[in-house]
PyMOL Python script that loads the backbone (N, CA, C, O; Angstrom):
from pymol import cmd

cmd.read_pdbstr("""\
ATOM      1  N   MET A   1       9.576  14.756  -0.046  1.00  0.00           N
ATOM      2  CA  MET A   1       8.458  13.905   0.388  1.00  0.00           C
ATOM      3  C   MET A   1       7.216  14.192  -0.449  1.00  0.00           C
ATOM      4  O   MET A   1       6.739  15.325  -0.500  1.00  0.00           O
ATOM      5  N   ALA A   2       6.714  13.186  -1.083  1.00  0.00           N
ATOM      6  CA  ALA A   2       5.548  13.366  -1.941  1.00  0.00           C
ATOM      7  C   ALA A   2       4.276  13.452  -1.108  1.00  0.00           C
ATOM      8  O   ALA A   2       3.266  13.991  -1.562  1.00  0.00           O
ATOM      9  N   TYR A   3       4.327  12.918   0.116  1.00  0.00           N
ATOM     10  CA  TYR A   3       3.115  12.861   0.930  1.00  0.00           C
ATOM     11  C   TYR A   3       2.937  14.110   1.780  1.00  0.00           C
ATOM     12  O   TYR A   3       1.930  14.254   2.473  1.00  0.00           O
ATOM     13  N   LYS A   4       3.929  15.030   1.729  1.00  0.00           N
ATOM     14  CA  LYS A   4       3.885  16.172   2.625  1.00  0.00           C
ATOM     15  C   LYS A   4       2.662  17.043   2.366  1.00  0.00           C
ATOM     16  O   LYS A   4       2.017  17.502   3.309  1.00  0.00           O
ATOM     17  N   ASN A   5       2.336  17.274   1.093  1.00  0.00           N
ATOM     18  CA  ASN A   5       1.221  18.164   0.797  1.00  0.00           C
ATOM     19  C   ASN A   5      -0.126  17.473   0.955  1.00  0.00           C
ATOM     20  O   ASN A   5      -1.167  18.115   0.808  1.00  0.00           O
ATOM     21  N   LEU A   6      -0.125  16.164   1.256  1.00  0.00           N
ATOM     22  CA  LEU A   6      -1.388  15.473   1.510  1.00  0.00           C
ATOM     23  C   LEU A   6      -1.831  15.692   2.948  1.00  0.00           C
ATOM     24  O   LEU A   6      -2.953  15.351   3.323  1.00  0.00           O
ATOM     25  N   ASP A   7      -0.927  16.273   3.760  1.00  0.00           N
ATOM     26  CA  ASP A   7      -1.254  16.618   5.141  1.00  0.00           C
ATOM     27  C   ASP A   7      -1.533  15.382   5.982  1.00  0.00           C
ATOM     28  O   ASP A   7      -2.389  15.421   6.866  1.00  0.00           O
ATOM     29  N   ILE A   8      -0.837  14.300   5.727  1.00  0.00           N
ATOM     30  CA  ILE A   8      -0.945  13.123   6.577  1.00  0.00           C
ATOM     31  C   ILE A   8       0.184  13.185   7.595  1.00  0.00           C
ATOM     32  O   ILE A   8       1.356  13.067   7.237  1.00  0.00           O
ATOM     33  N   GLY A   9      -0.163  13.368   8.853  1.00  0.00           N
ATOM     34  CA  GLY A   9       0.864  13.516   9.874  1.00  0.00           C
ATOM     35  C   GLY A   9       1.475  12.180  10.264  1.00  0.00           C
ATOM     36  O   GLY A   9       2.471  12.141  10.986  1.00  0.00           O
ATOM     37  N   ASP A  10       0.884  11.082   9.791  1.00  0.00           N
ATOM     38  CA  ASP A  10       1.294   9.754  10.241  1.00  0.00           C
ATOM     39  C   ASP A  10       1.910   8.963   9.096  1.00  0.00           C
ATOM     40  O   ASP A  10       1.186   8.523   8.203  1.00  0.00           O
ATOM     41  N   PRO A  11       3.226   8.771   9.098  1.00  0.00           N
ATOM     42  CA  PRO A  11       3.873   7.992   8.025  1.00  0.00           C
ATOM     43  C   PRO A  11       3.427   6.533   8.035  1.00  0.00           C
ATOM     44  O   PRO A  11       3.456   5.868   6.999  1.00  0.00           O
ATOM     45  N   THR A  12       3.013   6.031   9.198  1.00  0.00           N
ATOM     46  CA  THR A  12       2.569   4.635   9.264  1.00  0.00           C
ATOM     47  C   THR A  12       1.255   4.471   8.516  1.00  0.00           C
ATOM     48  O   THR A  12       0.926   3.375   8.063  1.00  0.00           O
ATOM     49  N   PHE A  13       0.507   5.556   8.387  1.00  0.00           N
ATOM     50  CA  PHE A  13      -0.749   5.511   7.627  1.00  0.00           C
ATOM     51  C   PHE A  13      -0.460   5.177   6.170  1.00  0.00           C
ATOM     52  O   PHE A  13      -1.148   4.360   5.559  1.00  0.00           O
ATOM     53  N   VAL A  14       0.560   5.817   5.625  1.00  0.00           N
ATOM     54  CA  VAL A  14       0.968   5.544   4.242  1.00  0.00           C
ATOM     55  C   VAL A  14       1.499   4.122   4.133  1.00  0.00           C
ATOM     56  O   VAL A  14       1.189   3.401   3.185  1.00  0.00           O
ATOM     57  N   ASP A  15       2.304   3.729   5.120  1.00  0.00           N
ATOM     58  CA  ASP A  15       2.864   2.366   5.123  1.00  0.00           C
ATOM     59  C   ASP A  15       1.757   1.331   5.084  1.00  0.00           C
ATOM     60  O   ASP A  15       1.842   0.336   4.363  1.00  0.00           O
ATOM     61  N   ARG A  16       0.701   1.580   5.879  1.00  0.00           N
ATOM     62  CA  ARG A  16      -0.402   0.627   5.947  1.00  0.00           C
ATOM     63  C   ARG A  16      -1.070   0.489   4.594  1.00  0.00           C
ATOM     64  O   ARG A  16      -1.404  -0.619   4.175  1.00  0.00           O
ATOM     65  N   ILE A  17      -1.268   1.613   3.899  1.00  0.00           N
ATOM     66  CA  ILE A  17      -1.918   1.581   2.580  1.00  0.00           C
ATOM     67  C   ILE A  17      -1.035   0.825   1.585  1.00  0.00           C
ATOM     68  O   ILE A  17      -1.524  -0.001   0.815  1.00  0.00           O
ATOM     69  N   VAL A  18       0.265   1.113   1.606  1.00  0.00           N
ATOM     70  CA  VAL A  18       1.182   0.461   0.668  1.00  0.00           C
ATOM     71  C   VAL A  18       1.231  -1.047   0.923  1.00  0.00           C
ATOM     72  O   VAL A  18       1.193  -1.845  -0.013  1.00  0.00           O
ATOM     73  N   LYS A  19       1.316  -1.424   2.201  1.00  0.00           N
ATOM     74  CA  LYS A  19       1.382  -2.858   2.520  1.00  0.00           C
ATOM     75  C   LYS A  19       0.098  -3.555   2.115  1.00  0.00           C
ATOM     76  O   LYS A  19       0.133  -4.652   1.558  1.00  0.00           O
ATOM     77  N   ARG A  20      -1.027  -2.932   2.390  1.00  0.00           N
ATOM     78  CA  ARG A  20      -2.321  -3.531   2.047  1.00  0.00           C
ATOM     79  C   ARG A  20      -2.433  -3.658   0.534  1.00  0.00           C
ATOM     80  O   ARG A  20      -2.947  -4.656   0.028  1.00  0.00           O
ATOM     81  N   PHE A  21      -1.953  -2.647  -0.192  1.00  0.00           N
ATOM     82  CA  PHE A  21      -2.031  -2.677  -1.658  1.00  0.00           C
ATOM     83  C   PHE A  21      -1.174  -3.799  -2.226  1.00  0.00           C
ATOM     84  O   PHE A  21      -1.624  -4.550  -3.092  1.00  0.00           O
ATOM     85  N   SER A  22       0.060  -3.916  -1.740  1.00  0.00           N
ATOM     86  CA  SER A  22       0.947  -4.958  -2.264  1.00  0.00           C
ATOM     87  C   SER A  22       0.443  -6.337  -1.867  1.00  0.00           C
ATOM     88  O   SER A  22       0.626  -7.300  -2.611  1.00  0.00           O
ATOM     89  N   LEU A  23      -0.183  -6.440  -0.716  1.00  0.00           N
ATOM     90  CA  LEU A  23      -0.748  -7.731  -0.306  1.00  0.00           C
ATOM     91  C   LEU A  23      -1.866  -8.128  -1.261  1.00  0.00           C
ATOM     92  O   LEU A  23      -1.959  -9.282  -1.679  1.00  0.00           O
ATOM     93  N   THR A  24      -2.708  -7.166  -1.598  1.00  0.00           N
ATOM     94  CA  THR A  24      -3.808  -7.446  -2.538  1.00  0.00           C
ATOM     95  C   THR A  24      -3.252  -7.857  -3.895  1.00  0.00           C
ATOM     96  O   THR A  24      -3.764  -8.785  -4.521  1.00  0.00           O
ATOM     97  N   VAL A  25      -2.208  -7.173  -4.352  1.00  0.00           N
ATOM     98  CA  VAL A  25      -1.600  -7.501  -5.639  1.00  0.00           C
ATOM     99  C   VAL A  25      -1.006  -8.911  -5.609  1.00  0.00           C
ATOM    100  O   VAL A  25      -1.153  -9.682  -6.557  1.00  0.00           O
ATOM    101  N   ASN A  26      -0.339  -9.229  -4.507  1.00  0.00           N
ATOM    102  CA  ASN A  26       0.266 -10.564  -4.378  1.00  0.00           C
ATOM    103  C   ASN A  26      -0.795 -11.651  -4.439  1.00  0.00           C
ATOM    104  O   ASN A  26      -0.616 -12.658  -5.124  1.00  0.00           O
ATOM    105  N   VAL A  27      -1.893 -11.454  -3.731  1.00  0.00           N
ATOM    106  CA  VAL A  27      -2.981 -12.445  -3.728  1.00  0.00           C
ATOM    107  C   VAL A  27      -3.553 -12.588  -5.128  1.00  0.00           C
ATOM    108  O   VAL A  27      -3.825 -13.700  -5.580  1.00  0.00           O
ATOM    109  N   ALA A  28      -3.737 -11.463  -5.818  1.00  0.00           N
ATOM    110  CA  ALA A  28      -4.301 -11.505  -7.168  1.00  0.00           C
ATOM    111  C   ALA A  28      -3.360 -12.245  -8.122  1.00  0.00           C
ATOM    112  O   ALA A  28      -3.805 -13.036  -8.954  1.00  0.00           O
ATOM    113  N   LEU A  29      -2.070 -11.983  -7.996  1.00  0.00           N
ATOM    114  CA  LEU A  29      -1.102 -12.642  -8.876  1.00  0.00           C
ATOM    115  C   LEU A  29      -1.037 -14.141  -8.582  1.00  0.00           C
ATOM    116  O   LEU A  29      -0.960 -14.960  -9.498  1.00  0.00           O
ATOM    117  N   LYS A  30      -1.069 -14.490  -7.298  1.00  0.00           N
ATOM    118  CA  LYS A  30      -1.013 -15.912  -6.932  1.00  0.00           C
ATOM    119  C   LYS A  30      -2.242 -16.629  -7.475  1.00  0.00           C
ATOM    120  O   LYS A  30      -2.140 -17.741  -7.992  1.00  0.00           O
ATOM    121  N   GLY A  31      -3.404 -15.990  -7.356  1.00  0.00           N
ATOM    122  CA  GLY A  31      -4.638 -16.585  -7.852  1.00  0.00           C
ATOM    123  C   GLY A  31      -4.580 -16.791  -9.352  1.00  0.00           C
ATOM    124  O   GLY A  31      -5.125 -17.761  -9.878  1.00  0.00           O
ATOM    125  N   ARG A  32      -3.916 -15.870 -10.040  1.00  0.00           N
ATOM    126  CA  ARG A  32      -3.821 -15.957 -11.495  1.00  0.00           C
ATOM    127  C   ARG A  32      -2.868 -17.082 -11.903  1.00  0.00           C
ATOM    128  O   ARG A  32      -3.130 -17.810 -12.860  1.00  0.00           O
ATOM    129  N   ILE A  33      -1.774 -17.217 -11.176  1.00  0.00           N
ATOM    130  CA  ILE A  33      -0.774 -18.239 -11.516  1.00  0.00           C
ATOM    131  C   ILE A  33      -1.348 -19.634 -11.264  1.00  0.00           C
ATOM    132  O   ILE A  33      -1.135 -20.544 -12.065  1.00  0.00           O
ATOM    133  N   ASP A  34      -2.072 -19.806 -10.158  1.00  0.00           N
ATOM    134  CA  ASP A  34      -2.642 -21.116  -9.838  1.00  0.00           C
ATOM    135  C   ASP A  34      -3.785 -21.377 -10.715  1.00  0.00           C
ATOM    136  O   ASP A  34      -4.414 -22.430 -10.613  1.00  0.00           O
TER     137      ASP A  34
END
""", "prot")
cmd.dss("prot")
cmd.show_as("cartoon", "prot")
cmd.util.cbc("prot")
cmd.orient("prot")
């Protein structure tokens, strides 16, 4: 686990960051294509 030494006890916290990041990337890519 790469997140173990970050001392985040909540795996959903990481999930939230990843989902938010990919959502932002998707919006940026869609804006670029249109």
